[in-house]
DOLUMTI-871364 format. One record per residue: residue in three letters; residue number from 1; x, y, z of N, C-alpha, C in turn; chain. Coordinates in steps of 0.05 Angstrom, whole numbers, always signed. Layout:
BEGIN
ATOM  aa   i    n.u    n.v    n.w   ca.u   ca.v   ca.w    c.u    c.v    c.w ch
ATOM ALA NUM      X      Y      Z      X      Y      Z      X      Y      Z  A
...
This chain:
BEGIN
ATOM  aa   i    n.u    n.v    n.w   ca.u   ca.v   ca.w    c.u    c.v    c.w ch
ATOM UNK   1   -319   +372   +180   -327   +355   +166   -305   +346   +148  A
ATOM UNK   2   -301   +316   +145   -279   +305   +128   -294   +287   +109  A
ATOM UNK   3   -276   +275    +95   -283   +257    +70   -266   +236    +69  A
ATOM UNK   4   -274   +212    +53   -255   +188    +49   -266   +166    +35  A
ATOM UNK   5   -245   +152    +33   -254   +123    +12   -243   +102    +39  A
ATOM UNK   6   -264    +79    +35   -261    +57    +45   -254    +35    +26  A
ATOM UNK   7   -229    +27    +22   -222     +8     +1   -226    -22    +12  A
ATOM UNK   8   -240    -35     -3   -246    -65     +3   -242    -79    -23  A
ATOM UNK   9   -243   -104    -19   -240   -125    -46   -222   -146    -38  A
ATOM UNK  10   -228   -170    -53   -214   -193    -46   -183   -193    -50  A
ATOM UNK  11   -170   -215    -39   -142   -214    -46   -137   -215    -73  A
ATOM UNK  12   -114   -202    -85   -111   -199   -114   -123   -181   -129  A
ATOM UNK  13   -144   -165   -117   -159   -144   -131   -143   -119   -137  A
ATOM UNK  14   -118   -111   -116   -104    -92   -128   -107    -67   -105  A
ATOM UNK  15   -118    -76    -83   -123    -56    -59    -93    -39    -54  A
ATOM UNK  16    -75    -54    -46    -50    -39    -42    -39    -22    -64  A
ATOM UNK  17    -38    -34    -89    -28    -19   -110    -46     +9   -113  A
ATOM UNK  18    -72     +1   -108    -91    +24   -111    -87    +44    -93  A
ATOM UNK  19    -79    +38    -69    -76    +58    -48    -49    +74    -51  A
ATOM UNK  20    -29    +58    -60     -8    +71    -67    -11    +93    -89  A
ATOM UNK  21    -25    +82   -113    -32   +101   -131    -47   +128   -123  A
ATOM UNK  22    -65   +122   -110    -81   +146    -99    -62   +162    -82  A
ATOM UNK  23    -45   +156    -68    -28   +173    -50     -9   +187    -70  A
ATOM UNK  24     +2   +176    -87    +17   +187   -107     +1   +212   -125  A
ATOM UNK  25    -22   +198   -132    -41   +216   -148    -48   +243   -137  A
ATOM UNK  26    -56   +237   -110    -59   +265    -91    -34   +283    -87  A
ATOM UNK  27    -15   +271    -83    +10   +286    -84    +16   +307   -110  A
ATOM UNK  28     +7   +292   -131     +9   +304   -156    -10   +329   -157  A
ATOM UNK  29    -34   +322   -148    -53   +346   -149    -52   +367   -125  A
ATOM UNK  30    -33   +359   -104    -32   +373    -76    -55   +371    -64  A
ATOM UNK  31    -69   +347    -60    -89   +342    -44    -78   +327    -17  A
ATOM UNK  32    -79   +334     +7    -69   +324    +29    -87   +300    +35  A
ATOM UNK  33    -76   +279    +44    -91   +252    +47    -77   +238    +74  A
ATOM UNK  34    -99   +227    +93    -85   +211   +115    -89   +180   +103  A
ATOM UNK  35    -70   +165   +106    -71   +137    +97    -74   +122   +121  A
ATOM UNK  36    -93   +101   +118    -99    +81   +144   -103    +57   +134  A
ATOM UNK  37    -83    +44   +151    -82    +15   +143    -99     -2   +165  A
ATOM UNK  38   -120    -14   +154   -134    -30   +175   -132    -61   +171  A
ATOM UNK  39   -109    -68   +155   -107    -96   +154    -83   -106   +172  A
ATOM UNK  40    -87   -122   +190    -66   -133   +212    -50   -153   +201  A
ATOM UNK  41    -58   -167   +174    -43   -187   +170    -24   -179   +147  A
ATOM UNK  42    -22   -153   +141     -5   -141   +119    +22   -140   +130  A
ATOM UNK  43    +38   -151   +113    +72   -152   +120    +84   -123   +112  A
ATOM UNK  44    +83   -118    +86    +97    -93    +76    +77    -81    +61  A
ATOM UNK  45    +79    -52    +67    +58    -33    +55    +74    -18    +35  A
ATOM UNK  46    +62    -15     +9    +72     +2    -12    +71    +31    -10  A
ATOM UNK  47    +55    +36     +6    +47    +69    +13    +57    +75    +39  A
ATOM UNK  48    +56   +104    +45    +68   +109    +70    +41   +115    +87  A
ATOM UNK  49    +43   +102   +108    +18    +97   +124    +20   +117   +148  A
ATOM UNK  50     -3   +130   +155     -6   +151   +178    -19   +136   +206  A
ATOM UNK  51    -36   +115   +198    -52   +106   +221    -49    +75   +214  A
ATOM UNK  52    -45    +58   +234    -39    +30   +228    -51    +15   +249  A
ATOM UNK  53    -67     -7   +244    -81    -20   +263    -60    -40   +276  A
ATOM UNK  54    -40    -43   +267    -21    -63   +275     -4    -52   +302  A
ATOM UNK  55     -8    -23   +307     -2    -10   +328    -19    -18   +355  A
ATOM UNK  56    -44    -19   +345    -66    -28   +370    -66    -57   +375  A
ATOM UNK  57    -66    -77   +352    -65   -107   +359    -47   -120   +338  A
ATOM UNK  58    -35   -139   +348    -17   -158   +330    -31   -183   +325  A
ATOM UNK  59    -30   -189   +297    -46   -217   +287    -34   -239   +301  A
ATOM UNK  60     -3   -242   +299     +5   -269   +311     -1   -274   +338  A
ATOM UNK  61     -2   -249   +360     -6   -252   +382    -36   -261   +384  A
ATOM UNK  62    -55   -249   +369    -82   -261   +372    -87   -291   +364  A
ATOM UNK  63    -71   -299   +345    -68   -325   +335    -64   -344   +358  A
ATOM UNK  64    -44   -334   +368    -30   -355   +392    -47   -353   +415  A
ATOM UNK  65    -57   -329   +424    -68   -327   +451    -96   -341   +446  A
ATOM UNK  66   -115   -335   +424   -136   -346   +418   -142   -373   +404  A
ATOM UNK  67   -121   -384   +397   -117   -406   +380   -136   -403   +361  A
ATOM UNK  68   -132   -381   +342   -152   -376   +318   -131   -378   +293  A
ATOM UNK  69   -138   -388   +271   -131   -387   +247   -127   -357   +236  A
ATOM UNK  70   -116   -355   +212   -112   -325   +201   -135   -311   +197  A
ATOM UNK  71   -153   -325   +183   -179   -310   +177   -197   -301   +204  A
ATOM UNK  72   -199   -324   +219   -212   -316   +243   -201   -294   +264  A
ATOM UNK  73   -168   -296   +260   -157   -274   +275   -161   -246   +264  A
ATOM UNK  74   -165   -240   +235   -168   -219   +223   -198   -209   +233  A
ATOM UNK  75   -220   -228   +236   -243   -219   +245   -240   -206   +274  A
ATOM UNK  76   -225   -223   +292   -222   -211   +319   -210   -187   +319  A
ATOM UNK  77   -190   -180   +305   -175   -159   +305   -195   -133   +295  A
ATOM UNK  78   -214   -138   +278   -234   -114   +270   -254   -114   +294  A
ATOM UNK  79   -261   -136   +305   -276   -129   +331   -264   -114   +351  A
ATOM UNK  80   -238   -122   +354   -221   -108   +377   -219    -78   +370  A
ATOM UNK  81   -220    -73   +343   -220    -44   +335   -246    -32   +341  A
ATOM UNK  82   -265    -44   +335   -293    -34   +344   -295    -28   +370  A
ATOM UNK  83   -284    -43   +391   -285    -42   +419   -268    -18   +429  A
ATOM UNK  84   -246    -14   +414   -227    +11   +416   -227    +31   +398  A
ATOM UNK  85   -254    +40   +391   -259    +57   +371   -247    +85   +375  A
ATOM UNK  86   -249    +92   +403   -233   +117   +408   -207   +119   +404  A
ATOM UNK  87   -192    +99   +402   -163    +96   +394   -160   +103   +367  A
ATOM UNK  88   -179    +93   +345   -177   +103   +317   -187   +132   +319  A
ATOM UNK  89   -203   +140   +327   -209   +173   +324   -191   +183   +336  A
ATOM UNK  90   -175   +180   +355   -152   +193   +366   -128   +196   +348  A
ATOM UNK  91   -127   +172   +336   -105   +170   +314   -108   +186   +289  A
ATOM UNK  92   -133   +183   +279   -139   +200   +259   -137   +229   +262  A
ATOM UNK  93   -149   +237   +282   -149   +266   +290   -124   +277   +293  A
ATOM UNK  94   -104   +262   +304    -76   +269   +310    -64   +268   +276  A
ATOM UNK  95    -68   +248   +264    -58   +248   +232    -66   +271   +214  A
ATOM UNK  96    -90   +279   +221   -101   +303   +208    -92   +330   +209  A
ATOM UNK  97    -75   +332   +233    -61   +362   +235    -29   +351   +229  A
ATOM UNK  98    -20   +367   +210     +7   +361   +207    +22   +385   +200  A
ATOM UNK  99    +45   +387   +201    +64   +412   +194    +66   +418   +164  A
ATOM UNK 100    +63   +442   +154    +68   +449   +130    +96   +442   +122  A
ATOM UNK 101   +100   +439    +94   +129   +429    +82   +146   +452    +87  A
ATOM UNK 102   +141   +479    +91   +160   +502    +87   +164   +519   +112  A
ATOM UNK 103   +141   +527   +118   +141   +548   +141   +135   +533   +174  A
ATOM UNK 104   +125   +508   +170   +123   +493   +194    +94   +498   +206  A
ATOM UNK 105    +78   +514   +197    +49   +517   +207    +34   +495   +201  A
ATOM UNK 106    +18   +491   +223     +1   +470   +222    -25   +469   +200  A
ATOM UNK 107    -24   +449   +189    -46   +448   +165    -68   +423   +176  A
ATOM UNK 108    -90   +426   +166   -115   +405   +173   -120   +391   +149  A
ATOM UNK 109   -117   +365   +150   -124   +343   +129   -152   +337   +132  A
ATOM UNK 110   -169   +338   +111   -197   +329   +113   -206   +307    +96  A
ATOM UNK 111   -182   +288    +87   -190   +267    +68   -173   +242    +81  A
ATOM UNK 112   -186   +220    +82   -175   +196    +90   -176   +174    +74  A
ATOM UNK 113   -159   +152    +74   -163   +131    +54   -158   +110    +72  A
ATOM UNK 114   -177    +87    +71   -174    +66    +93   -172    +41    +74  A
ATOM UNK 115   -151    +29    +80   -145     +3    +66   -156    -19    +87  A
ATOM UNK 116   -170    -39    +79   -182    -60    +90   -173    -86    +87  A
ATOM UNK 117   -173   -105   +103   -167   -138    +93   -180   -144    +70  A
ATOM UNK 118   -173   -168    +60   -184   -182    +36   -208   -198    +42  A
ATOM UNK 119   -212   -202    +70   -234   -223    +76   -256   -209    +69  A
ATOM UNK 120   -274   -223    +50   -299   -208    +37   -321   -208    +59  A
ATOM UNK 121   -321   -228    +80   -344   -228    +96   -342   -208   +116  A
ATOM UNK 122   -319   -187   +115   -321   -165   +135   -340   -142   +121  A
ATOM UNK 123   -342   -147    +94   -360   -128    +84   -390   -137    +76  A
ATOM UNK 124   -391   -163    +71   -416   -179    +66   -434   -185    +90  A
ATOM UNK 125   -420   -195   +109   -438   -209   +133   -427   -201   +160  A
ATOM UNK 126   -401   -192   +167   -394   -184   +194   -401   -156   +197  A
ATOM UNK 127   -404   -151   +221   -420   -125   +226   -400   -107   +239  A
ATOM UNK 128   -373   -113   +247   -356    -97   +260   -348    -72   +246  A
ATOM UNK 129   -340    -76   +219   -331    -58   +201   -358    -39   +195  A
ATOM UNK 130   -377    -49   +191   -402    -29   +184   -412    -11   +209  A
ATOM UNK 131   -405    -25   +234   -406     -5   +257   -387    +15   +264  A
ATOM UNK 132   -365     +7   +255   -339    +27   +254   -343    +50   +236  A
ATOM UNK 133   -353    +41   +208   -354    +63   +188   -378    +81   +198  A
ATOM UNK 134   -401    +71   +203   -424    +83   +214   -420   +103   +238  A
ATOM UNK 135   -401    +97   +253   -396   +112   +279   -379   +138   +266  A
ATOM UNK 136   -360   +132   +250   -343   +152   +239   -364   +172   +220  A
ATOM UNK 137   -386   +162   +209   -402   +176   +196   -418   +197   +217  A
ATOM UNK 138   -425   +188   +239   -434   +203   +261   -418   +224   +272  A
ATOM UNK 139   -391   +223   +268   -373   +245   +273   -366   +261   +244  A
ATOM UNK 140   -384   +262   +229   -383   +278   +205   -362   +272   +187  A
ATOM UNK 141   -355   +248   +181   -341   +234   +164   -357   +223   +135  A
ATOM UNK 142   -358   +240   +116   -371   +231    +93   -353   +209    +76  A
ATOM UNK 143   -359   +185    +79   -346   +163    +71   -358   +148    +48  A
ATOM UNK 144   -342   +140    +28   -350   +125     +7   -337    +94     +6  A
ATOM UNK 145   -346    +76     -2   -334    +48     -6   -327    +48    -35  A
ATOM UNK 146   -301    +39    -37   -291    +32    -64   -284     +3    -63  A
ATOM UNK 147   -302    -14    -76   -297    -39    -79   -283    -48   -102  A
ATOM UNK 148   -259    -60   -103   -241    -68   -126   -246   -100   -132  A
ATOM UNK 149   -242   -100   -158   -246   -130   -169   -231   -131   -191  A
ATOM UNK 150   -216   -152   -192   -200   -158   -217   -214   -164   -241  A
ATOM UNK 151   -210   -145   -260   -226   -148   -285   -227   -174   -302  A
ATOM UNK 152   -200   -186   -299   -197   -209   -314   -215   -229   -306  A
ATOM UNK 153   -229   -232   -287   -249   -252   -277   -276   -248   -295  A
ATOM UNK 154   -280   -226   -309   -307   -220   -319   -313   -242   -345  A
ATOM UNK 155   -282   -252   -354   -285   -268   -379   -300   -292   -374  A
ATOM UNK 156   -305   -302   -350   -320   -323   -344   -348   -314   -334  A
ATOM UNK 157   -370   -321   -349   -395   -309   -343   -404   -315   -310  A
ATOM UNK 158   -398   -341   -305   -407   -353   -278   -391   -334   -255  A
ATOM UNK 159   -367   -328   -257   -353   -312   -240   -362   -286   -244  A
ATOM UNK 160   -369   -275   -265   -374   -245   -270   -407   -240   -250  A
ATOM UNK 161   -423   -266   -252   -446   -260   -237   -440   -260   -202  A
ATOM UNK 162   -421   -279   -200   -415   -282   -174   -400   -254   -162  A
ATOM UNK 163   -388   -242   -176   -375   -215   -171   -397   -196   -167  A
ATOM UNK 164   -419   -198   -184   -438   -177   -182   -456   -181   -157  A
ATOM UNK 165   -463   -210   -152   -472   -214   -125   -455   -207    -96  A
ATOM UNK 166   -432   -213   -102   -415   -205    -81   -416   -172    -76  A
ATOM UNK 167   -412   -157    -99   -413   -129    -92   -441   -120    -85  A
ATOM UNK 168   -461   -132    -92   -489   -129    -87   -492   -128    -54  A
ATOM UNK 169   -483   -151    -42   -487   -160    -16   -469   -140     +1  A
ATOM UNK 170   -446   -133    -11   -434   -112     +6   -442    -83     +3  A
ATOM UNK 171   -459    -76    -16   -472    -52    -18   -492    -49     +5  A
ATOM UNK 172   -510    -74     +4   -535    -75    +19   -525    -77    +49  A
ATOM UNK 173   -504    -91    +57   -497    -92    +85   -482    -65    +96  A
ATOM UNK 174   -462    -55    +83   -451    -31    +90   -468     -2    +92  A
ATOM UNK 175   -488     -3    +70   -509    +21    +68   -494    +47    +65  A
ATOM UNK 176   -476    +49    +50   -461    +73    +42   -455    +83    +17  A
ATOM UNK 177   -451   +103     +6   -439   +107    -19   -422    +85    -29  A
ATOM UNK 178   -424    +77    -54   -411    +52    -59   -401    +53    -87  A
ATOM UNK 179   -378    +54    -96   -364    +54   -120   -351    +26   -127  A
ATOM UNK 180   -362    +14   -147   -352    -15   -151   -331     -8   -175  A
ATOM UNK 181   -308    -21   -176   -287    -14   -196   -274    -42   -206  A
ATOM UNK 182   -272    -42   -234   -259    -64   -245   -230    -52   -251  A
ATOM UNK 183   -208    -66   -234   -186    -64   -236   -168    -74   -255  A
ATOM UNK 184   -141    -66   -259   -124    -78   -283   -140    -78   -309  A
ATOM UNK 185   -155    -62   -314   -168    -62   -341   -150    -68   -362  A
ATOM UNK 186   -124    -55   -362   -108    -57   -384   -103    -89   -392  A
ATOM UNK 187   -106   -104   -374   -100   -134   -381   -120   -145   -396  A
ATOM UNK 188   -146   -138   -400   -167   -144   -419   -158   -149   -447  A
ATOM UNK 189   -140   -124   -455   -136   -129   -484   -118   -151   -492  A
ATOM UNK 190   -108   -168   -469    -87   -188   -476   -102   -212   -476  A
ATOM UNK 191   -130   -211   -475   -146   -237   -468   -164   -242   -497  A
ATOM UNK 192   -159   -223   -516   -170   -228   -543   -200   -229   -541  A
ATOM UNK 193   -210   -252   -557   -241   -258   -556   -252   -272   -534  A
ATOM UNK 194   -239   -275   -513   -245   -290   -489   -267   -271   -473  A
ATOM UNK 195   -265   -248   -481   -291   -228   -472   -313   -233   -487  A
ATOM UNK 196   -333   -243   -479   -356   -251   -493   -371   -227   -506  A
ATOM UNK 197   -376   -206   -490   -388   -181   -500   -374   -158   -497  A
ATOM UNK 198   -383   -134   -503   -368   -107   -504   -366   -100   -471  A
ATOM UNK 199   -346    -87   -464   -338    -79   -438   -359    -65   -423  A
ATOM UNK 200   -375    -47   -445   -395    -33   -430   -418    -52   -419  A
ATOM UNK 201   -419    -73   -428   -443    -92   -418   -435    -98   -391  A
ATOM UNK 202   -410   -107   -385   -402   -115   -359   -401    -90   -338  A
ATOM UNK 203   -395    -66   -353   -397    -44   -333   -423    -33   -324  A
ATOM UNK 204   -440    -37   -342   -469    -24   -335   -487    -47   -323  A
ATOM UNK 205   -480    -74   -326   -495    -92   -312   -526    -91   -321  A
ATOM UNK 206   -533    -88   -346   -556    -89   -356   -561   -114   -377  A
ATOM UNK 207   -585   -120   -379   -591   -143   -397   -574   -168   -391  A
ATOM UNK 208   -573   -177   -367   -559   -200   -359   -569   -223   -376  A
ATOM UNK 209   -594   -226   -380   -602   -250   -398   -586   -259   -422  A
ATOM UNK 210   -571   -239   -432   -555   -244   -455   -534   -269   -442  A
ATOM UNK 211   -524   -271   -423   -507   -288   -409   -521   -317   -404  A
ATOM UNK 212   -548   -320   -408   -558   -344   -399   -552   -367   -419  A
ATOM UNK 213   -553   -366   -445   -542   -386   -459   -512   -395   -456  A
ATOM UNK 214   -497   -376   -447   -470   -385   -440   -468   -402   -414  A
ATOM UNK 215   -483   -388   -394   -485   -402   -370   -496   -430   -373  A
ATOM UNK 216   -518   -432   -389   -530   -458   -388   -515   -478   -403  A
ATOM UNK 217   -496   -472   -423   -477   -489   -436   -457   -501   -417  A
ATOM UNK 218   -451   -489   -392   -433   -499   -375   -444   -508   -350  A
ATOM UNK 219   -468   -511   -346   -483   -524   -321   -499   -543   -332  A
ATOM UNK 220   -508   -560   -311   -529   -581   -315   -556   -565   -315  A
ATOM UNK 221   -575   -579   -331   -601   -567   -338   -619   -558   -313  A
ATOM UNK 222   -610   -570   -289   -625   -565   -264   -619   -535   -253  A
ATOM UNK 223   -595   -527   -263   -587   -500   -250   -601   -478   -270  A
ATOM UNK 224   -607   -484   -293   -620   -464   -313   -640   -443   -295  A
ATOM UNK 225   -656   -456   -282   -677   -441   -269   -665   -426   -252  A
ATOM UNK 226   -643   -431   -234   -632   -418   -215   -613   -397   -228  A
ATOM UNK 227   -603   -399   -248   -592   -378   -264   -609   -355   -270  A
ATOM UNK 228   -630   -363   -280   -651   -344   -286   -662   -323   -262  A
ATOM UNK 229   -667   -337   -241   -675   -328   -216   -653   -305   -204  A
ATOM UNK 230   -630   -315   -206   -608   -298   -192   -604   -275   -213  A
ATOM UNK 231   -606   -275   -239   -605   -255   -255   -627   -233   -255  A
ATOM UNK 232   -654   -248   -252   -677   -229   -247   -671   -211   -220  A
ATOM UNK 233   -658   -225   -198   -658   -214   -172   -638   -190   -173  A
ATOM UNK 234   -615   -196   -189   -597   -173   -192   -610   -151   -208  A
ATOM UNK 235   -626   -157   -228   -635   -134   -242   -655   -121   -231  A
ATOM UNK 236   -674   -133   -214   -693   -121   -197   -683   -100   -177  A
ATOM UNK 237   -659   -105   -162   -643    -89   -146   -635    -65   -162  A
ATOM UNK 238   -625    -74   -183   -613    -52   -204   -594    -27   -189  A
ATOM UNK 239   -575    -41   -174   -558    -22   -159   -529    -24   -170  A
ATOM UNK 240   -522    -45   -180   -492    -51   -187   -486    -38   -212  A
ATOM UNK 241   -464    -24   -212   -451    -17   -238   -421    -14   -234  A
ATOM UNK 242   -406    -11   -250   -374    -13   -247   -361    +10   -262  A
ATOM UNK 243   -343    +25   -249   -319    +41   -257   -296    +23   -268  A
ATOM UNK 244   -280    +32   -285   -257    +18   -292   -232    +33   -284  A
ATOM UNK 245   -212    +17   -281   -187    +30   -273   -163    +17   -283  A
ATOM UNK 246   -147    +32   -295   -113    +26   -296   -101    +43   -278  A
ATOM UNK 247    -88    +31   -254    -72    +53   -240    -50    +71   -253  A
ATOM UNK 248    -36    +57   -272    -17    +74   -282    -24    +92   -303  A
ATOM UNK 249    -49    +93   -312    -61   +114   -331    -71   +137   -314  A
ATOM UNK 250    -58   +160   -318    -69   +181   -305   -100   +191   -313  A
ATOM UNK 251   -103   +187   -338   -132   +194   -344   -155   +176   -331  A
ATOM UNK 252   -143   +148   -330   -163   +130   -315   -166   +136   -287  A
ATOM UNK 253   -147   +139   -272   -146   +148   -246   -165   +177   -239  A
ATOM UNK 254   -159   +195   -257   -175   +220   -255   -203   +215   -259  A
ATOM UNK 255   -208   +202   -274   -239   +192   -279   -251   +178   -255  A
ATOM UNK 256   -234   +160   -242   -247   +148   -219   -249   +165   -196  A
ATOM UNK 257   -225   +180   -192   -230   +201   -168   -252   +222   -173  A
ATOM UNK 258   -253   +229   -193   -280   +245   -196   -305   +234   -187  A
ATOM UNK 259   -309   +206   -198   -331   +192   -193   -339   +189   -163  A
ATOM UNK 260   -310   +182   -147   -313   +181   -121   -320   +208   -105  A
ATOM UNK 261   -309   +228   -117   -313   +255   -105   -343   +263   -107  A
ATOM UNK 262   -356   +254   -126   -384   +262   -133   -401   +243   -110  A
ATOM UNK 263   -393   +220   -112   -408   +204    -94   -406   +212    -64  A
ATOM UNK 264   -385   +220    -54   -384   +232    -24   -386   +260    -23  A
ATOM UNK 265   -390   +276    -41   -398   +305    -41   -372   +321    -38  A
ATOM UNK 266   -353   +312    -45   -326   +324    -41   -324   +350    -58  A
């Protein structure tokens, strides 16, 4: 049995910074981890990678050969990964056995972190990622999705509702243990009174009707009913909540890792 995180989130949400922070944090607590990059478009990685999709498929080659744009090529690469699932399994198995630091004995690693591309449709609509993850689950990997969102976007009520909807869609599509995270939480203190309500309101995702007057002030009257229906739908599902994170804060990282460990049964 193995455990792992599947790190998703839109561009700018802090996925690479988070993966680097997790790797450093795990080194500090002596937890062995295999880092997996599944973003074929990434140029430079801030963390040490053990398994890299770029060894399987090259984005530039896909773009030229198939006459696809960057986004379409990333989707193609994930579909190609699905078709070559055995390659991924072999790479993970190989990376999970490594030499000990001192005596050279082989040690087995039972924890992986997978860094995904920023295209949100991979987790909300496209099926290749879902199929790859579920096939890993069948191989006894207990995985949890860690969905990152830049916390500074929550100051705009409309963006906040959109974030909740996006996370809800990903939760329903992937169908796995899911931890939603507001990153860069330390930046909120610089925004003063732009945050309309207490932070707990945004993390607990309760009583969203408090946002309706603000939403109605910024939209035409015909959207008022739509705002209410969307909020009612979110509250009916009652699935979305958020953890918070400042990667540079040890206590913040510890709290999040404990939440993830509970979710995946580590």
